[in-house]
N, C-alpha and C positions, 0 to 999 in steps of 0.2 A: 778355261782361263787359269793360269798358274797362280798359286797363292804366294803372298809376300813372305820373305824370310822372317824368321822369328825376331832377330835383332831389329829389323825394320818395323815390325809390328809394335815391339815394345817401345821403340823410339817415338812412334806416332802416339802411343798411349800416354807416354810421359809428357810429351808436348801438350796434349789435350788436358791432361790433369794439371799441368803447371799453369795453363791459362785459366782454368776453372778456379784453381787455388787462389790466384791473385784476385779474381773477381769476388770470391767468397770472403776473403780477408778484408778487402776494401768495403764490400757490401755490408757485412755484419758490423764492422766498425762504424760505418755511416749510419746504419740503422739504430745502433745504440746511442749515437750522438743525437739523432733526431728525437728519440725517446727521452733522453736526458734533458733536452731543451723544451720538452713539453708539446711537441707537434701532435702527438697522438691525442692528447686531451683537447687540443684546439679542433681537430677534426670531429671528435666525439660530441662537441657541443650541439651537433645536429640532432642528437637524441632528444633534446628538450622539446623540439617541435613535434615529436611523435606521441608525447604523453596526452595532449589535449584531445586529438581525434580518437585516441584509444580509450578515452574516459578514465584515464589514470591521473592521480594528483601530480602537479608539476614537479613536486619534490622528488618523485620517483625517477625523474630524468637524471638526477645526480648519480643514482646507482648505475643507470645504464651508461652514463658518461664514464664512470669509474671502471666499468668492465673493459673498456678499450685500453686501459693501462694495466689493470690487474683483474683477472677473472675472479680470483678468490675474494678480493675486496668488494667487487661489484655484487657477487652473489651474497656475500656477508651482509651488505647493506640491504639487499632485498629481503633477506631472512629477518633482519631487524624490523623492517617495515611490516612484515607479516606478523611477527611475534608481538609488536606493539599495537596491532589491530588496524593499521593503516590500510592493509590489503587483506582480503579474504583469500581462500585457496584459488578461486577462479581467477581473480585479478592478479595474483602472484604468478600463475601459470602464463597468463598473457604477458606480463612484464618479462618473465624469463625468455619467452619466445621472441619478443622484440629485441631482447639483449643480443641475439645471435649474430647479427651483422657487426655490431660493435665489438663483440668478442673476436670476430674475424679480423677486424682492423689491425689489432696489435700483431697478428700473425703475418700480415703483409710486411710490416717493418722488421719483424724479428726473424722470419723464416722464409717466406715466399720470395720476397725481393732479393735479399742477400744470399740465400742458399739455393733454393729450388730453381729459380730462373737461370742462374749461371750454369747449373748442371744440365737442365733440359734444353738450353738455347733460348734465344729471344722469342722466336715465333711460338714454339710449343709451350714455353714457360708462361708467356703472357696469355696465351689461349687458355691454359689450364687454370691459372690464377683468376682470370676473368670468369671462367665457368664456376669456380668455387665461390667467388664473390657473388655471382648470380644466384647460386644456391642459398647462400647466407642471406642475401637481400630478399629472396622469395620467402624464406622462413620468417624474416622480420615483418614483411608486408602481411603475411598470413596472420601473425600475432596482432598487427595493427587492425586488420579487418575483424578479427575475432573480438578485439576489445570494443570496437565500434558497434558490433552486433550484439555481443553477449554481456557487456558490462553496463552497469548503471550505478546510481549513487548508493544502492544497497551493498555493492561490492567493495566500496572504498570508504575511508573516514578521512576527509580532507582536514578536519580540525586536528585530528591526531597527527597527521603528516606535518602540519605547521608546528605542532608541539615538539615533534621529534627534531625538526630542522632548527627550531629555536634552542633546543637543548644541546646543540653542537653537532647535529647530523647523526645519521645511523652509524653504528659501529662497524668498522671494517676489520673484523676478526682476523687477527694475524698480521694486519698492516703490511707495509712495504719497507719498513725499516728506514724511513726517510731521514732519521737522525744520523745515519751512517752514510747517506748519499753524498757524492761529491757536490760541491757548491759553486766553485769558481769555474769559468769557462775552461781554464787550463786543466783543472782536475777532471772535468767532464770529458774533455778530449783524451786525456791520458787513460781514463777508465774505459772509454769506448774502444780505444785501440787495444787495450789489454783484453777485453772481452772478445773482440774480433779475432785476435790471434789465438786465444784459447779455444774458441769455437772451431776455427780452422784446423787447429791441431787435432781436435776430436774427429773431424770429418775426413781429413786427407788420407790417413792409413787405409780405411775401408774403401775410399775412393779409388786408390791405386789397385787394391786387391780385386775389387769387383770389375773395374774397367779392364784389367788384364784378363780376368776369367771370361768375361763376356766377349771380348775381342777374339780370344782364342777359340771360344765355342763357335762364334758365328763365322769364323775364318775357315776352320778345319772340319766343321760338321754341318750337315744339312739340317737347319733348324726346323724345317717343315716336317722331316721324319721324326725328329725328337719330340715334337708336340702333336703328333698325329692323333693321339688319344683325345685331344681337345677339340677335334673337329665338330662334335655336336654343339659345344658351347659357341664355337665360331659361327656355325650356321644360324643359331638362334639370335645372337647379338650382332652379327656382322663384323666382329672383330677377328683379326688374325689368330691363328692357333697359338702363335707365340705369346698371346696375351696372358695365357694361363700361368706360366712361370713368373711373368712380371707381377701379376696380381698376387701370386703366392708370396713373393718377396715383399711387395708393398704392404701386404697384410701385417707382416712382422715389423716393418720399419719403412716410413715414408721416404726417407732420404735414400735408403738402399734401393727401394723400388724405382726411384728416379734414376739412380746410377745404373741400374740394369737396363732401363728403357732407353736412355739417351743414346748409346751407341747403336741400338737397333733402329732408331730414327734416322741417325746418320747413314746407316747402311741401307735404308729404304724398306726395311721390314714393316715399319709403321709409317703411316701418313700423320700429319698434324691432327686430323680428326680422330683417327683410331688411337693415337697415342693419348690424347686427352680423354677420350671415352674409356680407355683401359684404366687410366689412373682414377677416373670417377668410379668405375666399378670396383677397383681396388679399395676406394674410399668407403664403399658400402660394406665390404667384407671387413676391412680393418676397423670400421666403426663398431661392428658387432663384437669384435675381439676387445677393443679398447673400452667398450661398455662395461665389461666384467673386470678388466684390469684397473681402470682408472675412473670411469664415470660413476659407477655405482658407489665405490668407497667415497669419492668426493661429494656426490649429492647427498648420500646418507649422512655424511659428516656435517653438511651444511643444514639440512632440513629434517633429519631423522628418517627412519626407514619408511614410514607410511607415506608422507608427502614426497620424500625423495624418490620413491618408486614411481609416483605420478610424473615427476619432472623427467625422469629417465625415459618413461614410456612415451611422453609427448615429444621429447627431443628425438628419440629414435624413430618414431613414426614419421615426423616431419622430414628428417634428414633422408630417410630411405625413399619417401615419396618424391621429394624434390631432386635428389641426386639421380634417381631413375628417370625423372622427366628430362633432366638436362643431358643424360646419356643419349636419349632419343633425339633431343634437339641437336646435339653436337653431331650425331651420325647422319641425320636425315634432313635437318633444316638447311636452307640455301645460304650458309655462311661462306665468306670468301676465304676458306681454309684449304 
């Protein structure tokens, strides 16, 4: 079969990039608008119903709620509860674990829906976001079960919790700069559009470069030959050999990994199942990298080195276990994918 001429290929890439750019600009703007009008906080009110079965004080639900809008603020509130004696170390680890799904909620609005789904396409994008939501929810439910089994009144001080709440709530170290936030609907709309355009400007240049590179690679070269060294991994996981370079890019940057994967899905190299599983495996590898680059400095800053190490260890173990479980489910369960 003859390959298309280079100008034809570039034109197809530009059309695809143009369509994705429009979706990203509109999606990010809408996402920021929803955040500005408080939709994330409304969804996060569900967290309050998790504290009682987990044997945590009701006041801790406010920290979990806050995590959906600001991870730093939510963790800062939990650190204040721990320092004031409301929660001991075991109860704090349970609360941090329950936090996981609500931390994921904000990424749905700020990244997954406006950026990743337009890049991957509706079917693959929704399947991947659904899988990541399932992982986060599974970790939260693990924390809920751990609280029900492992926590008792010895691990919490409800009187201290009420005292902290009456004193104005736990401190949200660093805050969100609410004094500078837009207040009127028009200001919120204008700021949301500005952020949407700024995010789009950041993404589009690499979008064009990577799409052109991958399109040329898959058109003029046999991808199976280029990735033959990955056959052992492919045989173990059931993923195409082409998953290796995708995972390598995904490890460095999630958006770039999606940009590399998307045209390979369109060309039939990946099915929806194998595409989602590849990104989940990439998530395990990238999480190992991001732990050293971002998670350890962040957690140590919030909790100190000793307890911060425990938080990192628990987060890492649960994510690896549940992402691995979902990789197996995506590849082998009878989903309609």
